[in-house]
N, C-alpha and C positions, 0 to 999 in steps of 0.2 A: 798784391802783397797783403800779408796779414801777420799779426803777432801770433806767436806760438800759443799763448793763453787763449786767444780767440778761437783758434782751431781746436784746442782741447775742449773748450766750452761747447763748440759745435757738435762734437762727437761724444760728449759726456765722459771725457777722460780727464786724467790728471797730468800736470806737467812735472817732469823730473829734470830740473835744469833751469834755464833762463826763460821765464815766461815772456820777456820782451824781445825775444829773438825774432827777426824778420824772416818770413818764409815767402818765396816767390812762386814756387811751382812744386808739383809732384813729379818724381822721377823714379825709374827702376833702381833697385839697390846697387847694381853694378855700373850704373851710368850717372848716378846722382853726384852733384857738385855742391859747392858752397851756395847757400840760398835755397837748396832743395830740401824737401821732406820725402822720405821713402817709408816703406812699411815691411814688416815681417809677419805674414800670416801663417806660414808653414815652418815648423821647427827646422827643417833641413836647410833653410837659408840663414840660420843664426850665425853659422860659421863665417858668413861673408861680411858680418858687421865689422870685423877687425880691419878690413880694407876699405870700408864704406867711407866716402867723402861727403856724405849728405850732412846738412846742418842739424837735422833732427830725424828721428825714426819713430814710427808708430809701432808699439809692441804690446803684448799681453802682460798682465801682472806676473811678476816673478822673473822676468828677463833682466839680466844685468849687462849693461854696456858702459863700462867706466869711461868717463870723459865725453860721453855723448849726451846731447839733449834729447829727451824722450817725451812722447805722449803715451801714457799707459792707459789702455782701455780694453774692454772685454772682447771686442770684435774688430781687429785692425783692418780686415778687408772691407767691412762696411764703412769704417772711418776713412779709409783711403778714398772710397767712392764719394763720400760727402765732401771731403776736403778738395778732391779733384774738381767736383762740381763748382765749389765756391771759387777756386783760384783760376780755373782754366776754361770753364764753359762760358762763352760770351752771352750777354743778354741779347735777346732778339729785338732789333729795333722795330718800332711801330711805324709803318710806312703807309698805312691805309690801303685803299684800293688803287693800285698802280695802273698807269696807262698800258693798255693792251689786254687787260682783263675784261671779261664780259660778265656782267652781273644783271640778272633779271630784275625788272623794276619792283616786283613783289617781294624780292629777297630782303631780309633784315640782317645786315652785316654790322656788327658793333663797330663803333668808330676807333676802338683800340685794336681791331684785327688788322692783319696784313694779308693782302691778296696780290700775288705777283702776276706779271704779264703771262698771258697764255692760259690763265685759269678760266673755267666756265662754271658759273653758279646759276642753278636753275630757279624756276619759279617757287615762291613761298619757302625758300630755304632760310633757316636761321643759323647764324654763326656768332658764337659768343665772344666775350671780351678776351683779348690777348691771344686769339688763335691765329695761326699762320698757315696760309696755303701757298706752297711753293709752285714754281712754274709748271704748267701743264696739268694741274689737278682739275678733275671734273667732278662736279657735284650735281647729281640729278635733282629733279623736283622733289619738294616736300621733305627734304633731309633736315635734321636738326643736329647741330654740332655745338658742343658745350664750350666752356672757357678753357683757355690755355692749351688748346690742342695744337698738334704739329703734324700737318699732312705734307709729306715730301713729294718730290716731283713725280708726275704721271700716276699718282694714286687716284682711284676712282671710288666714289660712294654713290651707289645707285638709289633709285627713288624710294622715299619713305623711310630710309634707315636712320638710326639714331646713334650718335656718339656722345658719351658723357664728357666729363671734364678731364683735361690732361691726357687725352688719348693721343697716341703717336702711331702714325702710319708711315712706315718706311717706303722708299720708292717703289712704284708699280704695284702696290697692294690693291686688291679689288674687294670691296665690301659690297655684298648684295647682288653678286652675279646669280644667275638662275641656278637653282638646284637641279641635280641631274635626275629628272623624273620623267619617265616615259611609260605609257600603258601599251602592252602588246596589242597589236591590231593586225591579225592575220600574220603575214610574213614580215610586217613592218611594225612601226611604233608611232603612237600618237603622243605628242608633247603634252605633258600636264602643266598647265599654267602655274607659275610660282608667284603667288600673289602676297606672300608674307613679307617680313622685313628681317633685318639684322639689327640687334642691339648690342653695342659695345659699352660696357659700364666704365666708370671712372678708372683712370690709371692703367688701362689696357694698352699694350704695345703689340703691333703686328709687324713682322719682319718682311723684307723685300720679296716681291713676287709670290706672296701668300694670298690665298683666296678664302673668303668666308661667304658661303652661299646663303642666299635668302631662303626663308622657309616656304614650303609649298602653301601652307596655311599657318597663321600665327607668326612665331618668330624664332630665329636662331639667336641665341644669347651667349655672350662671353662675359662672365661676371668680373667684378672689380679686381684689379691688380694682376690679372693673368697676362703672361708674356709668351708670345708666339714668335718663333724663329722664322728664318727665310724658308720659302718653298714648302709651306705647310698647307694642307687642304682640310678645310672644315666644311662638312656637307650640310645640307638643309635640315633644319629643325634640331640641330645639335644644341646641347646646353653644356657649357664648361664652367665649372665652379670657380670660386675665388682663389687667387694666388696660385694658379697652375703654371707649369712650364711645359711647353711643347717644342721640342728640338727639331731642327731642320729635316724636312722630307717625311715628317710624321703625318698621319692622316686619321681623321675621325669620320666614319661613315654615318649616313643619315639617321636622325632621331635617337642617337646615343646620348646618354647623360653621363657626364664626368663630374665626380665630386670635387670637394675642395682640396687644394694643396697637393695635387697629383702631378707627377712628372712622367713625360713620355720621351724616351731617348730617341736618337736619330733613327729615322725610318720605322719607328714603332707605329702601331696602328690598332684601331678598334673597329670591329665589324658593326653593322647597323643594328639599331633597336636594342642596344645593350645598356646596362647600368654599371658604371664603375664607381666604387665607393670613395670615401675620403682617404687622403694620405696614401695613395697607391703610387708606387714607382714601377715603371715598365722599362726594362733595358732596351738598348738599341736593337732594332729589327724584331722586337717582341711583338706578338699579336694577340689581342683579346678576341676570342671567338664566342665566349660566353660571359655572363655577368661576372663581375669581380668584386669580392668583398673588400671592405676597408682595411687599411693598415697592413699592407703587404708590399714586399719587394720581389718582383717577378721578372722573368726573362724567358725568351724562347718562343717557339710556335710548335705545338700549343704551349701556353704559358705554364710555368712551373716555378716554385720558389727559387730565387736567384742562386743560392748555394747549391741546390740540387742541379740546376742548369750548368753551373761551373763544373761540377763533377762529371756530368754527362758529356760536356764539350771536351773535357780533358781525355775522356775515353775514346772520342771519335778517331784520332789518328791511329789508335791501336786496333781498330775494328778489323782491318785486313789480317793482322796477325792472329787476333782472336778467332776469326772465321777459320783460318787455317788450322789452328789448334783444335777447334770443335770438330772439324772434319776428321782430324787424326783420331780424336777421342771416339767419335762415332764408329770409325773403322775398327778400332781396337775393341769397342764394346760388341760389335757384331761378330768379331773373331772369338771373343770370350763366350758369347751366347752359342756360337757354333760348337765350341769345345764342350760346353755343358750338355748340349743335346746329344753329342756323341757318347758321353759317359752315362 
């Protein structure tokens, strides 16, 4: 529970109404009851305020809701996330190294870390303060994990990889699996040893069943603040800039460099050895096959400006009709040419 004024201070907003109002939880606008706070980030939901039973609502400046207590701020969606974190995300208890976990004698695990049963922590591993390893996590030798990290069940971090502070690995993530490198050898292939590492910088989050491959040489690096969804593949020696978003089933091929604040939609991809600039958005199923300059919104394969892609896709259902018309026009043109030749 928290006072409305405390919540407003948290999100740098202003109270319109009773600052001493007690708030218990965050709830959807159509389900909120007394003691709840809800939010309106999209104007199309403003009409629902008249029937809303929440004790308070987070809104943007200029919204009027007579008789309701409000928090007025620039970004209600961000405010919702921060208030939800405060009111409803429980603090992780410090349990230390629990019975059933196997920790190598040379490992250095901070006393405020929690290691659940079934975890395996290898030689010379370092685990920082406040980090939690849930059941079944496996940490290979020589890994370094920072403070406040959260590694969910069955995630794996292989030898030598480094995680910064506040990194989150959702269940079954694999960090540092071998890159897909093979040298042709006659009719077969010779495996290229993958002796590099993966570096995840501070505040990176990796979704369930995603894989970030170790470098063949050097490092695969995910820069600060980047968020990667479920079922994403990051190949060896890739570099992804700060604050990027990669949606599920997207993939980045080997040695490609992605700039800052880029977004890849679902099933979007980049071929290997490319450079993608800053502030690039690639729509779902889009594919980069050449270098991409900064500050663009693109879709399709091959990539094209998103608005152009929309026009092209709108034309696709009409292609059979257009083909039929072109055949008719060609026939008429041939008939006209024949008449001209006769005269």
